N, CA, C and O atoms as a GROMACS GRO file, in nm:
protein
  580
    1MET      N    1  16.688  12.686   6.722
    1MET     CA    2  16.596  12.698   6.610
    1MET      C    3  16.458  12.653   6.657
    1MET      O    4  16.444  12.548   6.719
    2LYS      N    5  16.358  12.732   6.627
    2LYS     CA    6  16.220  12.698   6.663
    2LYS      C    7  16.153  12.638   6.540
    2LYS      O    8  16.122  12.709   6.444
    3VAL      N    9  16.129  12.508   6.543
    3VAL     CA   10  16.065  12.437   6.432
    3VAL      C   11  15.927  12.394   6.476
    3VAL      O   12  15.910  12.335   6.582
    4GLU      N   13  15.826  12.424   6.393
    4GLU     CA   14  15.689  12.384   6.421
    4GLU      C   15  15.627  12.321   6.298
    4GLU      O   16  15.663  12.352   6.184
    5LEU      N   17  15.532  12.232   6.324
    5LEU     CA   18  15.450  12.176   6.216
    5LEU      C   19  15.310  12.235   6.231
    5LEU      O   20  15.254  12.240   6.341
    6LYS      N   21  15.254  12.279   6.120
    6LYS     CA   22  15.117  12.329   6.120
    6LYS      C   23  15.042  12.262   6.005
    6LYS      O   24  15.103  12.195   5.922
    7ASN      N   25  14.913  12.280   6.002
    7ASN     CA   26  14.828  12.220   5.898
    7ASN      C   27  14.851  12.069   5.888
    7ASN      O   28  14.856  12.014   5.778
    8ILE      N   29  14.864  12.005   6.002
    8ILE     CA   30  14.893  11.861   6.005
    8ILE      C   31  14.768  11.783   5.968
    8ILE      O   32  14.659  11.804   6.021
    9LYS      N   33  14.787  11.692   5.875
    9LYS     CA   34  14.679  11.601   5.834
    9LYS      C   35  14.735  11.460   5.839
    9LYS      O   36  14.834  11.429   5.773
   10ILE      N   37  14.670  11.375   5.917
   10ILE     CA   38  14.712  11.235   5.928
   10ILE      C   39  14.605  11.148   5.864
   10ILE      O   40  14.486  11.166   5.888
   11ASN      N   41  14.650  11.055   5.782
   11ASN     CA   42  14.559  10.966   5.711
   11ASN      C   43  14.585  10.823   5.760
   11ASN      O   44  14.667  10.751   5.705
   12LYS      N   45  14.512  10.784   5.865
   12LYS     CA   46  14.533  10.652   5.924
   12LYS      C   47  14.501  10.538   5.827
   12LYS      O   48  14.562  10.432   5.834
   13GLU      N   49  14.405  10.561   5.736
   13GLU     CA   50  14.368  10.458   5.639
   13GLU      C   51  14.483  10.427   5.543
   13GLU      O   52  14.495  10.314   5.495
   14MET      N   53  14.566  10.527   5.515
   14MET     CA   54  14.677  10.509   5.421
   14MET      C   55  14.804  10.463   5.490
   14MET      O   56  14.901  10.426   5.423
   15SER      N   57  14.806  10.464   5.623
   15SER     CA   58  14.925  10.426   5.698
   15SER      C   59  14.941  10.275   5.696
   15SER      O   60  14.853  10.200   5.737
   16ASP      N   61  15.057  10.232   5.645
   16ASP     CA   62  15.087  10.090   5.639
   16ASP      C   63  15.206  10.062   5.730
   16ASP      O   64  15.188  10.024   5.845
   17GLU      N   65  15.326  10.082   5.678
   17GLU     CA   66  15.446  10.058   5.759
   17GLU      C   67  15.486  10.182   5.839
   17GLU      O   68  15.546  10.170   5.945
   18THR      N   69  15.453  10.298   5.789
   18THR     CA   70  15.479  10.424   5.858
   18THR      C   71  15.351  10.506   5.858
   18THR      O   72  15.254  10.472   5.790
   19GLN      N   73  15.352  10.614   5.934
   19GLN     CA   74  15.235  10.700   5.941
   19GLN      C   75  15.224  10.786   5.816
   19GLN      O   76  15.320  10.852   5.777
   20SER      N   77  15.108  10.786   5.755
   20SER     CA   78  15.082  10.871   5.639
   20SER      C   79  15.034  11.007   5.688
   20SER      O   80  14.937  11.017   5.762
   21PHE      N   81  15.104  11.112   5.645
   21PHE     CA   82  15.070  11.246   5.691
   21PHE      C   83  15.123  11.352   5.595
   21PHE      O   84  15.203  11.323   5.506
   22SER      N   85  15.075  11.473   5.615
   22SER     CA   86  15.131  11.590   5.548
   22SER      C   87  15.127  11.705   5.646
   22SER      O   88  15.039  11.711   5.732
   23ALA      N   89  15.222  11.798   5.633
   23ALA     CA   90  15.227  11.913   5.723
   23ALA      C   91  15.308  12.024   5.660
   23ALA      O   92  15.387  12.001   5.568
   24THR      N   93  15.288  12.144   5.710
   24THR     CA   94  15.366  12.260   5.669
   24THR      C   95  15.472  12.284   5.776
   24THR      O   96  15.443  12.278   5.895
   25ILE      N   97  15.595  12.310   5.734
   25ILE     CA   98  15.707  12.334   5.826
   25ILE      C   99  15.727  12.484   5.842
   25ILE      O  100  15.738  12.558   5.744
   26TYR      N  101  15.732  12.528   5.968
   26TYR     CA  102  15.762  12.666   6.000
   26TYR      C  103  15.889  12.670   6.084
   26TYR      O  104  15.906  12.590   6.176
   27ILE      N  105  15.977  12.762   6.052
   27ILE     CA  106  16.097  12.785   6.132
   27ILE      C  107  16.094  12.931   6.174
   27ILE      O  108  16.085  13.021   6.091
   28PHE      N  109  16.103  12.952   6.305
   28PHE     CA  110  16.090  13.087   6.362
   28PHE      C  111  15.966  13.157   6.306
   28PHE      O  112  15.972  13.273   6.264
   29ASP      N  113  15.854  13.086   6.308
   29ASP     CA  114  15.722  13.138   6.267
   29ASP      C  115  15.712  13.176   6.119
   29ASP      O  116  15.619  13.245   6.079
   30LYS      N  117  15.807  13.131   6.038
   30LYS     CA  118  15.802  13.159   5.895
   30LYS      C  119  15.786  13.027   5.820
   30LYS      O  120  15.857  12.930   5.845
   31ARG      N  121  15.690  13.025   5.726
   31ARG     CA  122  15.667  12.905   5.646
   31ARG      C  123  15.788  12.881   5.556
   31ARG      O  124  15.826  12.968   5.477
   32VAL      N  125  15.849  12.761   5.569
   32VAL     CA  126  15.970  12.732   5.492
   32VAL      C  127  15.957  12.609   5.403
   32VAL      O  128  16.046  12.582   5.322
   33GLY      N  129  15.847  12.535   5.417
   33GLY     CA  130  15.833  12.417   5.332
   33GLY      C  131  15.723  12.324   5.380
   33GLY      O  132  15.643  12.358   5.468
   34THR      N  133  15.723  12.207   5.321
   34THR     CA  134  15.625  12.104   5.357
   34THR      C  135  15.696  11.971   5.377
   34THR      O  136  15.809  11.951   5.332
   35VAL      N  137  15.628  11.881   5.446
   35VAL     CA  138  15.678  11.745   5.466
   35VAL      C  139  15.559  11.652   5.455
   35VAL      O  140  15.448  11.684   5.499
   36CYS      N  141  15.583  11.534   5.396
   36CYS     CA  142  15.476  11.434   5.389
   36CYS      C  143  15.538  11.295   5.389
   36CYS      O  144  15.657  11.278   5.362
   37ASN      N  145  15.455  11.198   5.418
   37ASN     CA  146  15.494  11.058   5.410
   37ASN      C  147  15.371  10.983   5.361
   37ASN      O  148  15.260  11.007   5.409
   38HIS      N  149  15.391  10.893   5.266
   38HIS     CA  150  15.278  10.821   5.207
   38HIS      C  151  15.241  10.694   5.284
   38HIS      O  152  15.146  10.625   5.246
   39GLY      N  153  15.314  10.663   5.391
   39GLY     CA  154  15.277  10.552   5.478
   39GLY      C  155  15.319  10.415   5.429
   39GLY      O  156  15.270  10.314   5.480
   40CYS      N  157  15.409  10.410   5.331
   40CYS     CA  158  15.450  10.281   5.272
   40CYS      C  159  15.585  10.233   5.323
   40CYS      O  160  15.641  10.138   5.268
   41GLY      N  161  15.639  10.297   5.426
   41GLY     CA  162  15.766  10.253   5.482
   41GLY      C  163  15.886  10.334   5.438
   41GLY      O  164  15.996  10.313   5.488
   42GLY      N  165  15.867  10.425   5.346
   42GLY     CA  166  15.978  10.507   5.298
   42GLY      C  167  16.001  10.628   5.386
   42GLY      O  168  15.925  10.655   5.480
   43PRO      N  169  16.107  10.702   5.355
   43PRO     CA  170  16.136  10.823   5.434
   43PRO      C  171  16.037  10.935   5.401
   43PRO      O  172  15.961  10.926   5.305
   44ASN      N  173  16.041  11.039   5.483
   44ASN     CA  174  15.958  11.156   5.458
   44ASN      C  175  16.005  11.227   5.332
   44ASN      O  176  16.121  11.218   5.294
   45GLU      N  177  15.913  11.297   5.268
   45GLU     CA  178  15.946  11.379   5.152
   45GLU      C  179  15.938  11.525   5.195
   45GLU      O  180  15.837  11.569   5.250
   46TYR      N  181  16.046  11.599   5.170
   46TYR     CA  182  16.054  11.739   5.209
   46TYR      C  183  16.053  11.828   5.085
   46TYR      O  184  16.109  11.792   4.981
   47ASN      N  185  15.989  11.942   5.097
   47ASN     CA  186  15.988  12.041   4.991
   47ASN      C  187  16.011  12.176   5.058
   47ASN      O  188  15.916  12.241   5.103
   48PHE      N  189  16.138  12.218   5.064
   48PHE     CA  190  16.173  12.346   5.126
   48PHE      C  191  16.176  12.456   5.020
   48PHE      O  192  16.207  12.431   4.904
   49THR      N  193  16.145  12.577   5.063
   49THR     CA  194  16.146  12.690   4.971
   49THR      C  195  16.288  12.735   4.939
   49THR      O  196  16.310  12.808   4.842
   50ASN      N  197  16.385  12.692   5.021
   50ASN     CA  198  16.522  12.738   5.006
   50ASN      C  199  16.617  12.627   5.050
   50ASN      O  200  16.599  12.570   5.158
   51ASN      N  201  16.716  12.595   4.969
   51ASN     CA  202  16.809  12.486   5.000
   51ASN      C  203  16.895  12.517   5.123
   51ASN      O  204  16.930  12.425   5.198
   52GLU      N  205  16.929  12.643   5.145
   52GLU     CA  206  17.009  12.680   5.262
   52GLU      C  207  16.930  12.657   5.391
   52GLU      O  208  16.986  12.613   5.492
   53VAL      N  209  16.802  12.686   5.387
   53VAL     CA  210  16.716  12.663   5.503
   53VAL      C  211  16.709  12.513   5.531
   53VAL      O  212  16.712  12.470   5.646
   54TYR      N  213  16.698  12.433   5.425
   54TYR     CA  214  16.695  12.288   5.441
   54TYR      C  215  16.824  12.237   5.505
   54TYR      O  216  16.820  12.150   5.592
   55LYS      N  217  16.938  12.288   5.462
   55LYS     CA  218  17.067  12.248   5.520
   55LYS      C  219  17.073  12.284   5.668
   55LYS      O  220  17.121  12.205   5.750
   56ALA      N  221  17.026  12.403   5.703
   56ALA     CA  222  17.024  12.445   5.843
   56ALA      C  223  16.931  12.356   5.925
   56ALA      O  224  16.962  12.321   6.039
   57PHE      N  225  16.818  12.319   5.866
   57PHE     CA  226  16.722  12.229   5.931
   57PHE      C  227  16.788  12.092   5.957
   57PHE      O  228  16.775  12.037   6.066
   58LEU      N  229  16.857  12.038   5.857
   58LEU     CA  230  16.926  11.909   5.874
   58LEU      C  231  17.031  11.916   5.984
   58LEU      O  232  17.043  11.824   6.065
   59LYS      N  233  17.108  12.025   5.987
   59LYS     CA  234  17.209  12.042   6.091
   59LYS      C  235  17.143  12.046   6.228
   59LYS      O  236  17.189  11.981   6.322
   60PHE      N  237  17.034  12.122   6.239
   60PHE     CA  238  16.960  12.132   6.365
   60PHE      C  239  16.912  11.993   6.408
   60PHE      O  240  16.928  11.954   6.525
   61CYS      N  241  16.853  11.918   6.316
   61CYS     CA  242  16.801  11.784   6.347
   61CYS      C  243  16.912  11.692   6.395
   61CYS      O  244  16.890  11.611   6.486
   62SER      N  245  17.030  11.703   6.336
   62SER     CA  246  17.142  11.616   6.375
   62SER      C  247  17.189  11.646   6.517
   62SER      O  248  17.251  11.561   6.581
   63GLU      N  249  17.161  11.766   6.567
   63GLU     CA  250  17.201  11.806   6.702
   63GLU      C  251  17.098  11.768   6.807
   63GLU      O  252  17.123  11.781   6.927
   64GLN      N  253  16.980  11.721   6.763
   64GLN     CA  254  16.874  11.681   6.855
   64GLN      C  255  16.892  11.535   6.894
   64GLN      O  256  16.957  11.460   6.821
   65PRO      N  257  16.835  11.493   7.009
   65PRO     CA  258  16.843  11.351   7.047
   65PRO      C  259  16.780  11.264   6.938
   65PRO      O  260  16.671  11.292   6.889
   66HIS      N  261  16.851  11.157   6.901
   66HIS     CA  262  16.799  11.065   6.801
   66HIS      C  263  16.844  10.923   6.832
   66HIS      O  264  16.944  10.902   6.901
   67LYS      N  265  16.770  10.825   6.780
   67LYS     CA  266  16.793  10.684   6.810
   67LYS      C  267  16.906  10.625   6.727
   67LYS      O  268  16.979  10.538   6.775
   68CYS      N  269  16.919  10.671   6.603
   68CYS     CA  270  17.024  10.619   6.515
   68CYS      C  271  17.077  10.734   6.431
   68CYS      O  272  17.021  10.844   6.433
   69GLU      N  273  17.183  10.710   6.358
   69GLU     CA  274  17.252  10.818   6.287
   69GLU      C  275  17.199  10.849   6.148
   69GLU      O  276  17.252  10.938   6.082
   70PHE      N  277  17.097  10.782   6.102
   70PHE     CA  278  17.042  10.813   5.971
   70PHE      C  279  16.899  10.864   5.986
   70PHE      O  280  16.832  10.837   6.086
   71ASP      N  281  16.854  10.938   5.886
   71ASP     CA  282  16.718  10.997   5.886
   71ASP      C  283  16.689  11.077   6.012
   71ASP      O  284  16.579  11.069   6.067
   72VAL      N  285  16.788  11.156   6.058
   72VAL     CA  286  16.767  11.235   6.180
   72VAL      C  287  16.657  11.339   6.159
   72VAL      O  288  16.589  11.378   6.254
   73ASP      N  289  16.640  11.384   6.034
   73ASP     CA  290  16.531  11.478   6.005
   73ASP      C  291  16.396  11.410   6.025
   73ASP      O  292  16.305  11.469   6.083
   74ASP      N  293  16.382  11.287   5.977
   74ASP     CA  294  16.257  11.212   5.994
   74ASP      C  295  16.230  11.184   6.142
   74ASP      O  296  16.116  11.191   6.187
   75GLN      N  297  16.336  11.152   6.216
   75GLN     CA  298  16.320  11.124   6.359
   75GLN      C  299  16.270  11.249   6.432
   75GLN      O  300  16.185  11.239   6.520
   76TYR      N  301  16.322  11.364   6.395
   76TYR     CA  302  16.279  11.488   6.460
   76TYR      C  303  16.133  11.520   6.424
   76TYR      O  304  16.055  11.558   6.511
   77ILE      N  305  16.096  11.504   6.298
   77ILE     CA  306  15.957  11.526   6.256
   77ILE      C  307  15.865  11.430   6.329
   77ILE      O  308  15.757  11.469   6.372
   78ASP      N  309  15.905  11.304   6.343
   78ASP     CA  310  15.825  11.206   6.417
   78ASP      C  311  15.802  11.252   6.562
   78ASP      O  312  15.693  11.236   6.616
   79THR      N  313  15.905  11.310   6.623
   79THR     CA  314  15.893  11.361   6.760
   79THR      C  315  15.790  11.474   6.765
   79THR      O  316  15.708  11.479   6.857
   80LEU      N  317  15.794  11.564   6.667
   80LEU     CA  318  15.697  11.673   6.663
   80LEU      C  319  15.555  11.621   6.642
   80LEU      O  320  15.461  11.671   6.703
   81LEU      N  321  15.540  11.520   6.557
   81LEU     CA  322  15.407  11.460   6.534
   81LEU      C  323  15.354  11.393   6.661
   81LEU      O  324  15.236  11.405   6.692
   82GLU      N  325  15.441  11.323   6.733
   82GLU     CA  326  15.400  11.258   6.858
   82GLU      C  327  15.353  11.362   6.960
   82GLU      O  328  15.252  11.343   7.026
   83LYS      N  329  15.428  11.473   6.971
   83LYS     CA  330  15.388  11.580   7.064
   83LYS      C  331  15.253  11.638   7.023
   83LYS      O  332  15.168  11.664   7.109
   84TRP      N  333  15.232  11.658   6.893
   84TRP     CA  334  15.105  11.712   6.844
   84TRP      C  335  14.990  11.617   6.877
   84TRP      O  336  14.884  11.661   6.922
   85GLU      N  337  15.011  11.487   6.854
   85GLU     CA  338  14.904  11.390   6.882
   85GLU      C  339  14.875  11.383   7.031
   85GLU      O  340  14.759  11.368   7.071
   86THR      N  341  14.978  11.392   7.115
   86THR     CA  342  14.959  11.391   7.260
   86THR      C  343  14.878  11.512   7.303
   86THR      O  344  14.785  11.499   7.382
   87GLU      N  345  14.912  11.630   7.252
   87GLU     CA  346  14.837  11.752   7.286
   87GLU      C  347  14.692  11.741   7.242
   87GLU      O  348  14.601  11.782   7.314
   88LYS      N  349  14.670  11.685   7.124
   88LYS     CA  350  14.534  11.668   7.073
   88LYS      C  351  14.454  11.576   7.164
   88LYS      O  352  14.337  11.604   7.194
   89GLN      N  353  14.515  11.465   7.209
   89GLN     CA  354  14.448  11.372   7.299
   89GLN      C  355  14.421  11.437   7.434
   89GLN      O  356  14.312  11.422   7.490
   90LEU      N  357  14.519  11.509   7.487
   90LEU     CA  358  14.500  11.576   7.616
   90LEU      C  359  14.385  11.676   7.610
   90LEU      O  360  14.304  11.684   7.702
   91LYS      N  361  14.379  11.751   7.502
   91LYS     CA  362  14.273  11.850   7.486
   91LYS      C  363  14.136  11.782   7.486
   91LYS      O  364  14.041  11.832   7.545
   92ARG      N  365  14.127  11.668   7.420
   92ARG     CA  366  14.001  11.592   7.415
   92ARG      C  367  13.964  11.545   7.556
   92ARG      O  368  13.849  11.559   7.597
   93TRP      N  369  14.060  11.490   7.629
   93TRP     CA  370  14.033  11.442   7.764
   93TRP      C  371  13.992  11.555   7.857
   93TRP      O  372  13.905  11.538   7.942
   94CYS      N  373  14.055  11.672   7.841
   94CYS     CA  374  14.031  11.784   7.932
   94CYS      C  375  13.889  11.841   7.919
   94CYS      O  376  13.845  11.915   8.008
   95LYS      N  377  13.819  11.808   7.814
   95LYS     CA  378  13.682  11.857   7.798
   95LYS      C  379  13.589  11.800   7.904
   95LYS      O  380  13.494  11.866   7.945
   96THR      N  381  13.616  11.677   7.950
   96THR     CA  382  13.526  11.612   8.044
   96THR      C  383  13.595  11.558   8.170
   96THR      O  384  13.532  11.494   8.254
   97ASN      N  385  13.726  11.586   8.182
   97ASN     CA  386  13.803  11.532   8.294
   97ASN      C  387  13.900  11.636   8.349
   97ASN      O  388  13.933  11.733   8.281
   98VAL      N  389  13.945  11.615   8.473
   98VAL     CA  390  14.065  11.681   8.522
   98VAL      C  391  14.177  11.585   8.485
   98VAL      O  392  14.172  11.468   8.520
   99VAL      N  393  14.277  11.635   8.415
   99VAL     CA  394  14.386  11.551   8.367
   99VAL      C  395  14.515  11.602   8.431
   99VAL      O  396  14.551  11.718   8.414
  100PHE      N  397  14.584  11.514   8.505
  100PHE     CA  398  14.702  11.560   8.577
  100PHE      C  399  14.805  11.449   8.590
  100PHE      O  400  14.778  11.331   8.568
  101ARG      N  401  14.926  11.493   8.627
  101ARG     CA  402  15.035  11.399   8.653
  101ARG      C  403  15.086  11.421   8.794
  101ARG      O  404  15.096  11.534   8.842
  102LEU      N  405  15.118  11.310   8.860
  102LEU     CA  406  15.179  11.314   8.992
  102LEU      C  407  15.324  11.268   8.979
  102LEU      O  408  15.362  11.212   8.877
  103LYS      N  409  15.402  11.292   9.081
  103LYS     CA  410  15.542  11.248   9.079
  103LYS      C  411  15.552  11.097   9.063
  103LYS      O  412  15.652  11.046   9.011
  104THR      N  413  15.451  11.026   9.108
  104THR     CA  414  15.451  10.879   9.100
  104THR      C  415  15.391  10.826   8.970
  104THR      O  416  15.394  10.705   8.945
  105THR      N  417  15.338  10.914   8.888
  105THR     CA  418  15.278  10.874   8.760
  105THR      C  419  15.390  10.840   8.663
  105THR      O  420  15.490  10.911   8.655
  106GLU      N  421  15.372  10.731   8.588
  106GLU     CA  422  15.473  10.692   8.490
  106GLU      C  423  15.490  10.801   8.385
  106GLU      O  424  15.398  10.876   8.356
  107ALA      N  425  15.611  10.809   8.328
  107ALA     CA  426  15.639  10.907   8.223
  107ALA      C  427  15.541  10.887   8.108
  107ALA      O  428  15.507  10.774   8.073
  108ASP      N  429  15.496  10.997   8.049
  108ASP     CA  430  15.402  10.996   7.937
  108ASP      C  431  15.266  10.937   7.973
  108ASP      O  432  15.191  10.898   7.884
  109SER      N  433  15.234  10.931   8.102
  109SER     CA  434  15.103  10.884   8.146
  109SER      C  435  15.033  10.996   8.220
  109SER      O  436  15.097  11.088   8.272
  110TRP      N  437  14.900  10.988   8.225
  110TRP     CA  438  14.820  11.091   8.290
  110TRP      C  439  14.711  11.025   8.374
  110TRP      O  440  14.665  10.916   8.341
  111VAL      N  441  14.672  11.091   8.481
  111VAL     CA  442  14.560  11.049   8.565
  111VAL      C  443  14.440  11.132   8.521
  111VAL      O  444  14.452  11.253   8.502
  112THR      N  445  14.325  11.068   8.505
  112THR     CA  446  14.204  11.142   8.468
  112THR      C  447  14.096  11.119   8.574
  112THR      O  448  14.078  11.008   8.623
  113VAL      N  449  14.026  11.226   8.608
  113VAL     CA  450  13.914  11.219   8.700
  113VAL      C  451  13.798  11.291   8.633
  113VAL      O  452  13.810  11.407   8.594
  114LYS      N  453  13.684  11.220   8.619
  114LYS     CA  454  13.565  11.275   8.552
  114LYS      C  455  13.517  11.402   8.620
  114LYS      O  456  13.513  11.412   8.743
  115LEU      N  457  13.482  11.499   8.539
  115LEU     CA  458  13.424  11.625   8.588
  115LEU      C  459  13.273  11.617   8.584
  115LEU      O  460  13.211  11.698   8.516
  116ARG      N  461  13.214  11.529   8.648
  116ARG     CA  462  13.071  11.499   8.645
  116ARG      C  463  12.982  11.624   8.649
  116ARG      O  464  12.944  11.672   8.756
  117GLY      N  465  12.950  11.675   8.530
  117GLY     CA  466  12.855  11.785   8.518
  117GLY      C  467  12.909  11.923   8.550
  117GLY      O  468  12.833  12.020   8.545
  118ILE      N  469  13.037  11.936   8.582
  118ILE     CA  470  13.094  12.068   8.607
  118ILE      C  471  13.208  12.093   8.508
  118ILE      O  472  13.257  12.000   8.444
  119LYS      N  473  13.248  12.218   8.498
  119LYS     CA  474  13.360  12.252   8.410
  119LYS      C  475  13.485  12.275   8.494
  119LYS      O  476  13.477  12.308   8.612
  120TYR      N  477  13.600  12.257   8.430
  120TYR     CA  478  13.725  12.286   8.498
  120TYR      C  479  13.730  12.434   8.534
  120TYR      O  480  13.696  12.520   8.452
  121SER      N  481  13.772  12.463   8.657
  121SER     CA  482  13.776  12.602   8.705
  121SER      C  483  13.888  12.616   8.807
  121SER      O  484  13.956  12.519   8.840
  122ASP      N  485  13.904  12.738   8.857
  122ASP     CA  486  14.003  12.763   8.962
  122ASP      C  487  13.972  12.682   9.087
  122ASP      O  488  14.063  12.639   9.158
  123LYS      N  489  13.842  12.660   9.115
  123LYS     CA  490  13.804  12.580   9.233
  123LYS      C  491  13.850  12.435   9.218
  123LYS      O  492  13.896  12.373   9.314
  124VAL      N  493  13.836  12.381   9.098
  124VAL     CA  494  13.880  12.244   9.071
  124VAL      C  495  14.032  12.237   9.086
  124VAL      O  496  14.085  12.144   9.146
  125LYS      N  497  14.101  12.335   9.031
  125LYS     CA  498  14.247  12.341   9.042
  125LYS      C  499  14.289  12.345   9.189
  125LYS      O  500  14.379  12.271   9.229
  126GLU      N  501  14.225  12.431   9.268
  126GLU     CA  502  14.257  12.443   9.410
  126GLU      C  503  14.232  12.312   9.484
  126GLU      O  504  14.310  12.275   9.572
  127ALA      N  505  14.125  12.242   9.448
  127ALA     CA  506  14.095  12.113   9.511
  127ALA      C  507  14.204  12.010   9.480
  127ALA      O  508  14.244  11.933   9.567
  128CYS      N  509  14.250  12.009   9.356
  128CYS     CA  510  14.358  11.916   9.317
  128CYS      C  511  14.486  11.948   9.393
  128CYS      O  512  14.552  11.860   9.447
  129GLU      N  513  14.518  12.076   9.397
  129GLU     CA  514  14.640  12.119   9.468
  129GLU      C  515  14.632  12.085   9.616
  129GLU      O  516  14.732  12.045   9.676
  130LYS      N  517  14.514  12.102   9.674
  130LYS     CA  518  14.496  12.071   9.816
  130LYS      C  519  14.509  11.920   9.841
  130LYS      O  520  14.574  11.877   9.936
  131LYS      N  521  14.446  11.841   9.754
  131LYS     CA  522  14.445  11.695   9.774
  131LYS      C  523  14.582  11.633   9.750
  131LYS      O  524  14.624  11.546   9.826
  132TYR      N  525  14.654  11.677   9.645
  132TYR     CA  526  14.778  11.611   9.607
  132TYR      C  527  14.904  11.686   9.649
  132TYR      O  528  15.012  11.627   9.650
  133GLY      N  529  14.892  11.812   9.682
  133GLY     CA  530  15.005  11.890   9.733
  133GLY      C  531  15.129  11.883   9.646
  133GLY      O  532  15.123  11.904   9.525
  134ASP      N  533  15.241  11.855   9.711
  134ASP     CA  534  15.371  11.851   9.641
  134ASP      C  535  15.384  11.736   9.542
  134ASP      O  536  15.474  11.736   9.458
  135GLU      N  537  15.294  11.638   9.551
  135GLU     CA  538  15.298  11.526   9.457
  135GLU      C  539  15.250  11.565   9.317
  135GLU      O  540  15.281  11.497   9.219
  136LEU      N  541  15.175  11.675   9.306
  136LEU     CA  542  15.119  11.721   9.180
  136LEU      C  543  15.229  11.784   9.094
  136LEU      O  544  15.296  11.878   9.136
  137VAL      N  545  15.246  11.730   8.973
  137VAL     CA  546  15.347  11.781   8.880
  137VAL      C  547  15.284  11.881   8.784
  137VAL      O  548  15.337  11.991   8.764
  138GLU      N  549  15.172  11.844   8.724
  138GLU     CA  550  15.106  11.932   8.626
  138GLU      C  551  14.959  11.896   8.614
  138GLU      O  552  14.920  11.780   8.625
  139ILE      N  553  14.878  11.998   8.592
  139ILE     CA  554  14.738  11.980   8.556
  139ILE      C  555  14.728  12.018   8.409
  139ILE      O  556  14.743  12.136   8.375
  140ALA      N  557  14.702  11.921   8.322
  140ALA     CA  558  14.699  11.946   8.178
  140ALA      C  559  14.591  12.046   8.138
  140ALA      O  560  14.608  12.118   8.040
  141ASN      N  561  14.482  12.051   8.210
  141ASN     CA  562  14.373  12.144   8.178
  141ASN      C  563  14.424  12.289   8.172
  141ASN      O  564  14.369  12.370   8.098
  142GLU      N  565  14.526  12.320   8.250
  142GLU     CA  566  14.581  12.456   8.253
  142GLU      C  567  14.639  12.497   8.117
  142GLU      O  568  14.646  12.616   8.086
  143ARG      N  569  14.680  12.400   8.036
  143ARG     CA  570  14.735  12.429   7.902
  143ARG      C  571  14.631  12.486   7.808
  143ARG      O  572  14.666  12.557   7.713
  144PHE      N  573  14.505  12.457   7.833
  144PHE     CA  574  14.400  12.489   7.736
  144PHE      C  575  14.303  12.595   7.783
  144PHE      O  576  14.193  12.608   7.728
  145ILE      N  577  14.342  12.671   7.882
  145ILE     CA  578  14.255  12.778   7.934
  145ILE      C  579  14.272  12.901   7.848
  145ILE      O  580  14.209  13.004   7.873
   0.00000   0.00000   0.00000
């Protein structure tokens, strides 16, 4: 099942015990509902257009890696939000840096090198590949070309 969140809005000012947010849920590129959390420590609130789709979503979430056996739907949504925030941060960094990971870089960490007055290009990519060779795992800038 391909689940995506779109129209994500995060309200850091309202986040207390949990993250306050709202988003639209898409399954296989079709809008199927919404999800939100008011940031007060409670579970997410779901509004699906169809109860059968919601049941399928819950089953899918239960089959995904999770930390505990309750609120597996919330855990999956949290994972999607974390990925979205990471992509947003990477995109911001890539505007002024070469952002990459090496085999020796810690998981979920990135190396940044300032692009002093130049833009990311094939020449920059080639220079990274030449300098780091087989140690280079990924250049994040390639995601946003």
